[in-house]
C-alpha positions as CSV (number, residue, x, y, z in Angstrom):
1,K,9.4,7.3,-5.3
2,I,10.1,3.7,-4.5
3,S,10.8,2.2,-1.1
4,Y,14.0,0.7,0.0
5,N,12.4,-2.6,0.4
6,D,11.1,-2.5,-3.1
7,L,14.6,-1.7,-4.4
8,L,15.9,-4.7,-2.7
9,E,13.1,-7.0,-4.2
10,V,14.0,-5.7,-7.5
11,L,17.8,-6.2,-7.0
12,W,17.3,-9.8,-6.0
13,R,15.4,-10.5,-9.3
14,N,18.2,-9.0,-11.4
15,I,21.4,-10.6,-10.0
16,D,23.0,-13.7,-8.8
17,P,23.6,-12.9,-5.1
18,T,25.6,-16.1,-4.6
19,D,28.3,-15.0,-6.9
20,G,31.0,-12.9,-5.2
21,G,33.4,-12.9,-8.1
22,G,31.4,-10.9,-10.7
23,Q,28.1,-11.3,-12.4
24,F,27.6,-14.0,-15.0
25,V,30.1,-13.4,-18.0
26,D,31.4,-10.1,-16.3
27,R,34.1,-11.2,-13.9
28,G,36.4,-9.3,-11.4
29,E,35.8,-7.1,-8.4
30,Q,34.4,-4.2,-10.3
31,Y,31.4,-6.4,-11.1
32,Q,30.7,-7.7,-7.7
33,P,27.2,-7.1,-6.4
34,A,26.7,-5.1,-3.2
35,I,23.9,-3.5,-1.2
36,F,24.5,0.1,-0.2
37,Y,22.7,1.8,2.8
38,H,22.6,5.5,4.0
39,N,21.3,5.0,7.4
40,K,20.8,2.4,10.2
41,N,17.3,1.6,9.1
42,Q,18.3,0.8,5.5
43,K,21.1,-1.4,7.0
44,R,18.6,-3.3,9.1
45,L,16.1,-3.7,6.2
46,A,19.0,-5.0,3.9
47,Q,20.0,-7.6,6.5
48,I,16.5,-8.6,7.0
49,S,15.8,-8.9,3.3
50,K,19.0,-10.9,2.8
51,D,18.3,-13.2,5.7
52,N,14.8,-13.9,4.5
53,L,16.0,-14.7,1.0
54,E,18.6,-17.0,2.5
55,K,16.0,-18.8,4.7
56,S,13.5,-19.1,1.6
57,G,15.8,-21.8,0.0
58,R,15.4,-20.1,-3.4
59,F,19.1,-20.3,-3.9
60,K,21.0,-23.6,-3.2
61,K,24.4,-21.8,-2.7
62,K,25.1,-19.4,0.1
63,I,24.2,-15.7,-0.5
64,T,27.5,-13.7,-0.4
65,I,26.4,-10.3,-1.5
66,Q,27.8,-7.6,0.9
67,I,26.0,-4.9,2.7
68,I,28.1,-1.7,2.7
69,K,27.7,1.8,3.8
70,A,27.2,4.2,0.8
71,S,30.2,6.4,0.2
72,E,31.1,8.6,-2.8
73,F,29.4,7.7,-5.9
74,Y,31.0,7.9,-9.4
75,S,28.8,8.0,-12.4
76,A,29.9,5.9,-15.4
77,E,30.9,7.5,-18.6
78,E,28.1,9.0,-20.9
79,Y,28.2,6.3,-23.4
80,H,27.2,3.8,-20.6
81,Q,24.1,5.8,-19.7
82,D,20.9,4.2,-21.1
83,F,23.1,1.8,-23.0
84,Y,20.0,-0.4,-23.7
85,K,18.4,2.5,-25.6
86,K,21.3,3.7,-27.4
87,S,22.5,0.3,-28.6
88,T,19.5,-1.9,-28.4
89,V,20.7,-4.7,-30.5
90,R,24.2,-5.0,-28.8
91,Y,22.5,-4.8,-25.6
92,K,20.0,-7.7,-26.4
93,M,22.8,-9.9,-27.8
94,Y,25.0,-9.3,-24.7
95,R,21.9,-10.0,-22.3
96,V,21.2,-13.4,-24.1
97,G,24.7,-14.3,-24.3
98,S,25.4,-13.6,-20.7
99,G,23.0,-16.1,-19.4
100,R,21.4,-13.6,-17.0
101,D,17.9,-14.0,-18.2
102,Q,18.0,-17.8,-18.3
103,F,19.4,-17.8,-14.8
104,I,16.7,-15.3,-13.4
105,N,13.9,-17.2,-15.1
106,K,15.2,-20.5,-13.7
107,I,15.5,-19.1,-10.1
108,W,12.3,-16.8,-9.9
109,G,9.9,-18.3,-12.5
110,N,6.5,-16.7,-12.2
111,D,7.8,-14.6,-9.3
112,R,10.3,-12.7,-11.5
113,E,7.9,-9.6,-11.9
114,Y,7.7,-7.5,-8.7
115,K,4.7,-5.5,-8.0
116,V,4.1,-2.4,-5.7
117,L,0.8,-1.4,-4.2
118,K,-0.6,1.8,-2.9
119,I,-1.8,2.3,0.7
120,S,-3.0,5.3,2.6
121,T,-2.2,6.4,6.2
122,S,-4.7,7.7,8.6
123,N,-3.4,11.2,7.8
124,G,-4.4,10.8,4.2
125,N,-0.9,10.3,2.8
126,V,-0.4,7.8,0.0
127,L,2.5,5.5,0.4
128,E,3.9,2.6,-1.6
129,K,3.7,-0.9,-0.3
130,S,5.2,-4.0,-1.9
131,A,2.8,-6.6,-3.0
132,D,5.4,-9.3,-2.8
133,F,7.5,-8.4,0.2
134,K,6.7,-10.3,3.3
135,F,8.4,-9.8,6.6
136,K,9.7,-13.2,8.0
137,K,9.2,-13.3,11.7
138,P,12.4,-14.3,13.7
139,T,12.3,-17.6,15.4
140,K,11.4,-18.0,19.1
141,N,15.2,-18.3,20.0
142,E,16.2,-15.3,17.9
143,L,13.3,-13.2,19.5
144,K,14.5,-14.1,23.0
145,K,18.0,-12.7,22.1
146,K,16.6,-9.7,20.4
147,L,14.1,-8.7,23.0
148,T,14.2,-8.0,26.8
149,F,12.3,-10.3,29.1
150,L,9.5,-7.8,29.3
151,Q,9.3,-7.2,25.6
152,Y,9.1,-10.9,24.8
153,R,6.4,-11.5,27.6
154,V,4.2,-8.7,26.3
155,T,4.5,-9.3,22.5
156,Q,4.9,-13.1,22.3
157,K,2.9,-14.1,25.5
158,N,0.2,-11.5,25.6
159,G,1.5,-9.9,28.7
160,T,0.8,-6.5,30.1
161,E,3.4,-4.1,31.6
162,P,2.7,-2.1,34.8
163,P,0.9,1.2,34.3
164,Y,2.9,4.4,34.9
165,M,6.1,2.2,35.1
166,N,6.8,2.0,31.4
167,K,8.9,3.8,29.0
168,Y,6.3,5.8,26.8
169,W,3.2,6.4,28.9
170,N,4.3,10.0,29.5
171,N,6.4,10.6,26.4
172,K,5.4,14.0,24.9
173,K,8.0,14.2,22.2
174,Q,7.0,14.4,18.5
175,G,7.7,11.2,16.4
176,I,6.3,7.9,15.5
177,Y,6.1,4.5,17.3
178,V,7.1,1.4,15.4
179,D,6.9,-2.4,16.1
180,I,9.7,-3.4,18.3
181,V,10.3,-6.5,16.3
182,S,9.7,-5.6,12.5
183,G,10.0,-1.7,12.7
184,E,6.6,-1.3,10.9
185,P,5.1,2.0,11.6
186,L,2.1,1.8,14.0
187,F,1.3,5.0,15.8
188,S,2.1,8.7,15.7
189,S,2.6,11.1,18.6
190,Q,0.0,13.4,16.8
191,D,-2.6,10.9,17.8
192,K,-1.4,10.2,21.4
193,Y,-3.2,11.7,24.2
194,K,-3.2,11.6,28.1
195,S,-5.7,8.9,29.0
196,G,-5.0,8.8,32.7
197,T,-4.5,5.0,32.4
198,G,-0.8,4.8,32.7
199,W,-0.2,3.3,29.2
200,P,0.5,5.0,25.9
201,S,-3.0,5.8,24.3
202,F,-3.7,6.8,20.8
203,T,-6.9,7.7,19.0
204,K,-6.0,6.0,15.8
205,P,-3.2,4.0,14.2
206,L,-0.7,5.7,11.8
207,V,-1.0,3.0,9.1
208,P,-4.3,1.1,9.6
209,D,-3.1,-1.7,7.4
210,N,-0.4,-2.6,9.9
211,I,-2.9,-3.2,12.7
212,L,-5.0,-6.3,13.3
213,T,-7.7,-6.7,15.9
214,R,-9.5,-9.8,17.4
215,K,-11.9,-10.6,20.2
216,D,-10.1,-11.4,23.5
217,S,-12.0,-13.3,26.2
218,S,-9.1,-14.0,28.4
219,Y,-9.4,-13.3,32.2
220,N,-13.2,-13.6,31.8
221,M,-13.4,-10.2,30.1
222,S,-14.6,-9.3,26.6
223,R,-12.1,-7.0,25.0
224,I,-10.6,-6.3,21.5
225,E,-6.9,-7.3,21.3
226,V,-4.7,-5.2,19.0
227,K,-1.8,-6.9,17.1
228,S,0.8,-5.9,14.6
229,K,0.1,-7.4,11.2
230,N,3.6,-8.5,10.0
231,T,4.9,-9.9,13.4
232,N,1.4,-10.9,14.8
233,S,2.7,-9.4,18.1
234,H,0.5,-8.5,21.0
235,L,0.3,-4.7,21.2
236,G,-2.5,-3.9,23.7
237,H,-6.3,-3.5,23.5
238,L,-8.8,-1.2,21.8
239,F,-11.6,0.6,23.7
240,N,-14.4,2.8,22.7
241,D,-13.9,5.5,25.5
242,G,-11.5,7.7,23.6
243,P,-11.9,11.4,22.7
244,K,-13.3,12.8,19.5
245,P,-13.2,12.5,16.6
246,T,-12.8,8.6,16.7
247,G,-14.1,8.0,20.1
248,L,-11.3,5.2,20.3
249,R,-8.6,4.4,22.7
250,Y,-5.8,2.2,21.5
251,C,-4.2,1.3,24.8
252,I,-0.7,0.0,23.9
253,N,2.2,-1.5,25.8
254,S,5.4,0.5,25.7
255,A,7.3,-2.7,25.5
256,S,5.8,-3.6,22.2
257,L,7.0,-0.3,20.7
258,R,10.1,1.7,19.6
259,F,9.9,5.4,19.5
260,I,11.6,7.3,16.5
261,P,11.9,11.1,17.3
262,L,10.9,13.4,14.6
263,G,14.6,14.6,14.2
264,K,15.8,11.0,13.6
265,M,12.9,9.8,11.3
266,A,14.9,10.5,8.1
267,D,18.0,8.8,9.4
268,E,16.0,5.7,10.4
269,G,14.3,5.5,7.1
270,Y,10.9,7.0,8.0
271,E,11.1,10.3,6.3
272,K,7.9,9.8,4.4
273,F,6.0,10.3,7.7
274,A,7.7,13.6,8.6
275,S,5.7,15.6,6.1
276,A,2.6,15.2,8.4
277,F,4.4,17.0,11.3
278,N,5.5,19.8,9.0
279,Q,1.8,20.5,8.0
280,N,1.0,21.4,11.6
């Protein structure tokens, strides 16, 4: 399988997203490019990807491609299927004559080829991760609009929320916890335990690659800070007084997290992590 983000990256490298009247020599509304989504998370990812591309300055014109909820899909006639294989010469003549390749090479250059890497979760599952996709962190003003005062203070100013007076310290539902800004998966309820501290505590991260740690000497203390990789947001601290088998305690602020219940993981685009719950 390929991730939704990867599909978007491949799409950008094969179209002109600034052309709302068709594509290259093919004109008319039936040739208009569009991004289709099936759930809220896909819609969010599509908008983030589009915004990132717009901000990159790669295209001089405004990106006009629409993001539309997927509806009934109609397959093209059989003679259209695998046309590049059935009529190779005609396809190549069309491809060259359309100007598509010339345009893509000019815009993308050495970045035209898109790569996908493999990463492993702490549960041993192998997932796909794009090698080229990079989350573009929102600006300070955008974050202030998106986040509550507490969420901003915790994630951007290294703040700490009150113990026992936060959203997830006593949450016992099954699901995963994702970054409040980027949505990157961070922790699982399967690794959550009652630490008696008043903050959500985990024995390990769900996707280790999404977690960063660094030495924190603030307040005349020697601690290990935990941050999210893509947003560099402050999450909490790591201690070595946790239960077996890891002996670790990831003490995390609820304000830095968003909880995705098991029953909504598929709708939110996190179905790849649901299988771990089915095994238990």
